[in-house]
C-alpha positions in Angstrom: 0.0 0.0 0.0 1.1 3.6 -0.7 1.8 5.5 2.5 2.6 9.1 3.0 5.4 10.4 5.4 3.1 10.6 8.4 1.8 7.1 7.9 5.3 5.7 7.5 6.2 7.4 10.7 3.3 5.8 12.5 4.2 2.4 11.2 7.8 2.9 12.4 6.5 3.6 15.9 7.4 7.2 16.0 3.9 8.2 17.2 3.8 5.5 19.9 2.7 1.8 20.1 -1.1 2.3 19.9 -0.8 4.1 16.5 1.9 1.7 15.3 -0.5 -1.2 16.0 -3.4 0.7 14.5 -1.8 1.5 11.1 -0.3 -2.0 10.9 -3.8 -3.5 11.3 -5.2 -1.2 8.7 -2.4 -2.0 6.2 -3.2 -5.7 6.7 -6.9 -5.1 6.1 -6.2 -2.9 3.1 -3.9 -5.4 1.5 -6.5 -8.1 1.8 -9.0 -5.9 -0.1 -6.4 -4.6 -2.6 -6.6 -1.0 -1.3 -4.1 1.3 -2.9 -3.8 3.7 0.0 -5.5 5.0 3.1 -8.3 7.6 3.0 -8.7 10.3 5.8 -11.9 9.8 7.8 -13.7 12.4 9.9 -15.2 10.1 12.5 -15.2 6.5 13.7 -17.8 4.3 15.4 -16.7 1.3 17.5 -18.6 -1.9 18.1 -17.0 -3.2 21.4 -19.7 -4.7 23.6 -18.3 -6.9 26.3 -20.1 -10.0 25.2 -18.0 -9.8 22.0 -14.8 -8.6 23.7 -14.7 -11.1 26.5 -11.8 -11.0 29.0 -9.2 -11.2 26.2 -10.6 -8.3 24.3 -10.8 -6.0 27.3 -7.3 -7.0 28.3 -6.1 -6.1 24.8 -7.7 -2.6 25.2 -6.2 -2.1 28.6 -2.7 -3.0 27.3 -2.9 -0.3 24.7 -4.0 2.3 27.3 -0.7 1.9 29.2 1.0 4.1 26.6 1.4 7.8 27.4 -1.8 9.8 26.9 -0.5 11.7 23.8 0.1 8.4 22.1 -3.2 6.8 22.8 -5.7 9.6 22.2 -8.0 9.2 19.2 -7.4 11.8 16.4 -11.0 12.1 15.1 -14.3 12.0 17.0 -14.8 8.3 17.9 -18.2 7.1 19.1 -19.4 3.8 20.7 -22.1 1.4 19.6 -24.5 0.0 22.4 -22.8 -1.4 25.4 -23.3 -4.8 27.1 -25.5 -3.6 30.0 -27.1 -0.6 31.6 -25.9 -0.4 35.2 -29.2 1.0 36.4 -31.3 -2.1 35.2 -28.9 -5.0 34.7 -29.9 -6.9 37.8 -33.6 -6.6 36.9 -32.8 -8.3 33.5 -30.8 -11.1 35.2 -27.3 -10.0 34.2 -24.6 -10.7 36.7 -22.1 -8.6 38.7 -19.3 -10.3 36.8 -20.8 -8.9 33.5 -21.0 -5.5 35.1 -17.4 -5.6 36.3 -16.1 -6.5 32.8 -18.3 -3.7 31.4 -16.8 -1.2 33.8 -13.3 -2.2 32.7 -14.1 -1.8 29.1 -15.6 1.6 29.6 -12.5 2.8 31.5 -10.3 1.6 28.7 -12.3 3.2 25.9 -12.4 6.5 27.9 -8.6 6.4 28.2 -8.5 6.6 24.4 -10.7 9.7 24.4 -13.6 7.8 22.9 -17.0 9.4 23.3 -19.2 7.0 25.2 -22.3 7.6 23.1 -23.4 3.9 23.4 -25.8 4.1 20.4 -26.6 2.5 17.0 -28.6 5.5 16.0 -25.9 8.1 16.2 -27.1 9.4 12.8 -30.3 10.4 14.4 -28.7 12.0 17.5 -24.9 12.7 17.2 -22.8 14.1 14.3 -25.0 13.0 11.4 -22.7 12.6 8.4 -22.9 14.6 5.2 -22.7 13.6 1.5 -19.3 12.5 0.4 -17.9 12.3 4.0 -15.5 9.4 4.6 -16.2 7.5 7.8 -15.1 4.4 9.7 -18.4 3.1 11.1 -18.9 -0.2 12.9 -22.6 -1.0 13.3 -24.1 -2.3 10.1 -27.2 -0.3 10.5 -25.1 2.8 11.0 -23.1 2.1 7.9 -26.0 1.5 5.6 -27.9 4.5 6.8 -24.8 6.8 6.5 -24.0 5.5 3.0 -27.5 5.5 1.6 -29.6 8.2 3.3 -26.8 10.7 3.8 -24.5 9.7 0.9 -21.5 9.4 3.1 -18.8 6.7 2.6 -18.0 3.8 4.9 -17.4 0.1 5.0 -18.4 -2.2 7.8 -15.6 -1.8 10.3 -14.9 -4.4 12.9 -14.2 -3.2 16.4 -10.3 -3.3 16.0 -10.5 -1.6 12.6 -12.8 1.2 13.9 -10.5 1.8 16.9 -7.6 1.9 14.5 -9.3 4.5 12.4 -9.9 6.6 15.5 -6.2 6.4 16.4 -4.9 7.1 12.9 -7.7 9.2 11.4 -7.6 6.9 8.3 -9.2 3.9 6.8 -8.1 1.6 3.9 -9.5 3.0 0.6 -11.5 0.1 -0.7 -15.2 -0.9 -1.1 -17.7 1.9 -0.5 -15.1 4.6 -0.3 -14.8 4.0 -4.1 -17.2 5.2 -6.8 -17.1 1.9 -8.7 -18.5 0.0 -5.7 -21.5 2.4 -5.2 -23.3 1.7 -8.5 -26.6 -0.2 -8.4 -26.3 -3.9 -9.2 -29.9 -5.0 -8.8 -33.3 -3.3 -9.1 -36.4 -3.8 -7.0 -39.8 -2.4 -7.9 -42.1 -1.7 -4.9 -45.7 -2.3 -5.7 -47.2 -1.9 -2.2 -46.2 0.7 0.4 -45.3 -0.7 3.9 -47.7 0.4 6.5 -45.7 0.0 9.7 -42.0 0.1 10.8 -42.1 -3.7 11.0 -43.2 -3.8 7.4 -40.4 -1.5 6.3 -38.1 -3.9 8.1 -39.8 -6.8 6.3 -39.1 -5.1 3.0 -35.5 -4.7 4.0 -35.4 -8.4 4.8 -36.9 -9.4 1.4 -34.4 -7.3 -0.5 -31.5 -8.4 1.7 -32.3 -12.1 1.2 -32.5 -11.6 -2.6 -29.1 -9.8 -2.6 -27.2 -11.9 0.0 -23.8 -10.2 -0.7 -21.9 -7.2 0.7 -21.1 -6.2 -2.8 -24.7 -6.0 -4.1 -26.2 -2.5 -4.2 -30.0 -2.6 -4.6 -32.0 0.2 -6.2 -35.5 0.4 -5.0 -38.1 2.4 -6.9 -41.9 2.7 -7.0 -42.0 4.5 -3.6 -44.8 7.0 -3.8 -43.9 9.1 -0.8 -40.6 9.7 1.1 -40.4 7.3 4.1 -39.5 9.0 7.4 -36.2 8.6 9.2 -37.4 5.7 11.4 -38.8 3.8 8.4 -35.5 4.1 6.6 -33.7 3.1 9.8 -35.7 -0.2 10.1 -35.5 -0.8 6.3 -31.7 -0.4 6.2 -31.0 -2.3 9.5 -32.9 -5.3 8.2 -31.4 -5.0 4.7 -27.9 -5.1 6.2 -28.8 -7.9 8.6 -30.6 -10.2 6.2 -28.3 -9.5 3.2 -25.0 -8.0 4.5 -25.8 -5.1 2.2 -24.0 -1.7 3.0 -25.7 0.6 0.5 -29.0 1.1 -1.3 -30.5 3.7 -3.6 -34.0 5.1 -3.6 -34.0 7.6 -6.4 -35.4 10.9 -5.4 -35.3 10.0 -1.7 -31.8 9.0 -0.6 -28.8 11.2 -0.9 -26.6 8.7 -2.6 -25.3 9.2 -6.2 -28.1 9.1 -8.8 -27.5 5.7 -10.4 -29.7 5.0 -13.5 -31.1 1.5 -13.8 -29.8 0.5 -17.1 -31.6 -1.9 -19.5 -29.4 -4.8 -18.4 -30.4 -4.4 -14.7 -32.9 -7.2 -13.8 -36.0 -6.1 -11.8 -37.6 -7.9 -8.9 -41.1 -6.9 -8.0 -42.1 -6.8 -4.3 -45.8 -6.4 -3.4 -48.2 -6.8 -0.6 -48.2 -10.6 -0.9 -44.4 -10.8 -0.4 -44.4 -8.4 2.6 -47.3 -10.3 4.3 -45.6 -13.6 3.6 -42.3 -12.4 5.3 -44.2 -11.3 8.4 -46.3 -14.5 8.4 -43.1 -16.5 8.4 -42.5 -15.3 12.0 -46.1 -15.8 13.2 -47.0 -17.8 16.3 -50.7 -17.2 17.0 -51.8 -18.3 20.5 -48.2 -18.8 21.8 -47.3 -17.5 25.3 -45.0 -14.4 24.9 -42.0 -14.4 27.3 -40.4 -11.2 26.3 -41.3 -8.3 24.0 -38.4 -6.2 22.8 -38.2 -2.8 21.2 -34.6 -2.5 20.1 -32.2 -3.2 17.2 -32.1 -0.4 16.2 -32.6 1.7 19.3 -35.7 3.7 19.5 -35.9 7.4 18.4 -37.7 10.0 20.5 -40.6 9.7 18.1 -40.8 6.0 18.6 -40.6 6.4 22.4 -43.6 8.8 22.3 -45.6 6.4 20.1 -44.9 3.5 22.5 -45.9 5.6 25.5 -49.2 6.4 23.8 -49.8 2.8 22.8 -49.2 1.7 26.4 -51.2 4.4 28.0 -53.6 3.1 30.7 -52.4 -0.5 30.3 -50.1 -2.9 32.2 -47.7 -5.5 31.0 -48.8 -9.1 31.8 -47.1 -10.4 34.9 -45.6 -13.4 33.0 -44.2 -11.2 30.2 -41.3 -8.8 30.2 -41.3 -5.7 28.0 -37.9 -4.2 27.3 -37.3 -0.9 25.6 -33.8 0.1 24.5 -32.8 3.6 23.4 -29.7 5.8 23.3 -28.6 7.7 26.4 -29.4 11.0 24.6 -32.9 9.9 23.8 -33.4 8.4 27.3 -32.5 11.8 28.8 -35.0 13.6 26.5 -37.6 10.9 27.3 -37.0 11.4 31.0 -37.4 15.1 30.7 -40.7 14.8 28.7 -42.2 12.2 31.0 -42.2 9.5 28.4 -39.9 7.1 30.4 -42.2 7.4 33.4 -45.3 6.7 31.3 -43.7 3.6 29.8 -42.3 2.3 33.0 -45.6 2.8 34.8 -46.9 -0.1 32.8 -44.3 -2.5 34.1 -41.9 -2.1 31.2 -38.1 -1.8 31.5 -36.5 1.1 29.7 -32.7 0.6 29.2 -30.3 3.2 27.9 -27.2 2.5 25.8 -27.8 -1.1 25.1 -29.2 -3.2 22.3 -30.8 -6.5 23.2 -28.8 -9.0 21.1 -25.5 -7.4 22.3 -26.4 -7.8 26.0 -25.8 -11.5 26.7 -29.1 -12.5 25.2 -28.4 -16.2 25.5 -27.6 -15.9 29.2 -30.8 -13.7 29.7 -32.9 -16.5 28.1 -31.5 -19.0 30.6 -31.8 -16.7 33.6 -35.4 -15.7 32.9 -36.7 -18.8 31.1 -37.4 -16.8 28.0 -38.0 -18.5 24.7 -40.8 -16.8 22.6 -39.7 -13.3 21.8 -41.8 -10.7 20.0 -40.5 -7.5 18.4 -41.3 -5.0 15.6 -37.6 -5.2 14.4 -37.0 -7.3 11.4 -33.3 -7.1 12.2 -33.8 -8.6 15.6 -35.8 -11.6 14.4 -33.0 -12.5 12.0 -30.4 -12.4 14.7 -32.0 -13.6 17.9 -32.8 -17.2 16.8 -29.1 -17.9 17.1 -29.4 -17.2 20.9 -32.0 -19.9 21.4 -35.1 -17.8 21.0 -38.2 -18.3 18.9 -38.8 -14.9 17.4 -41.9 -13.3 16.1 -42.4 -10.0 14.1 -45.4 -7.7 14.5 -46.3 -4.0 14.4 -45.8 -1.8 17.5 -49.5 -2.0 18.3 -49.6 -5.8 18.1 -46.5 -6.1 20.2 -48.2 -4.0 22.9 -51.3 -6.0 22.7 -49.3 -9.2 23.2 -47.3 -7.7 26.0 -50.5 -6.9 27.8 -52.3 -10.2 27.1 -49.2 -12.3 27.6 -49.9 -14.2 24.4 -49.7 -13.8 20.7 -52.9 -12.5 19.1 
């Protein structure tokens, strides 16, 4: 790879061991993907939940923090994805003190790098939303696809070490979605029925993602008669990335990505009401007892928090069902101030800040609480959570609330 003088100095260790490790890691990644050089990035976003890190990962971070402060401080704003637990509610969820202790160590290490502990997968709705053409090093797949598509920024999926390396060097290997040639549409989808709920926007993302099934596919979706809102695009993109590993989509006239015409050789797949209904029905379980209802993955916006508070008004969660609501610390603070948190928790629900369910020891939670049947309005979560031993179901916010109150699938 071609390096400039500053990058060669970092590789030689002249800027300290953390930056030497960081740029060596980036060179290895870049050479794997045939990157010619490194591209400057303006911000990074780290996935580093403690379930993924484990003792070894936390120890690795702690080792890097032993360098002098000037050698370990990140060079660009660096944010965190959701954490492994919320210290204010972890015992109510059945998480252990050992999990909390590991979490505290990880937080201390990340803070030593100067990382901003935002603990969110919706930073594009709350903190430093990117702009068109901005080069980033984002970790969470939902963050990447939203940044690339809706804002027209440029990022690949960055693993935790790569995102930390980007924060330390202010660079990322120039390959993939940093390049014009990787951002052209490769498949076309014609929408013939407009999704009615956020769960259906997620279902649409799942349908398109399953059809693509590759990081390098770039779907173009047309036929949308009105611009979806931010939360609809959030659920669509998160599910598209989860079900298909897709990092970029185009909606002509809606998203900020480059206008990419659908040429005559681009095959078209039609998606209508029957396909959306069939996707949702694939997760149906009428009559089943509901153990846990989860609103997360992605975290809820303030608008979603208000809608949930209204839907729960005057009701109470069934005593044999747990209702969990996950949002970002910034949204939680606003929800506290506006009385939304109090209204939601008055029903028996648990509102957690800075976590996302599947990154919070979901398998251990299932064992500790006897959970099996999980209901959510997130098409991303139903795709992931089965691997933790759950039986997932997908439904609208209103149907999720009805089931949480009844304790059973309607």
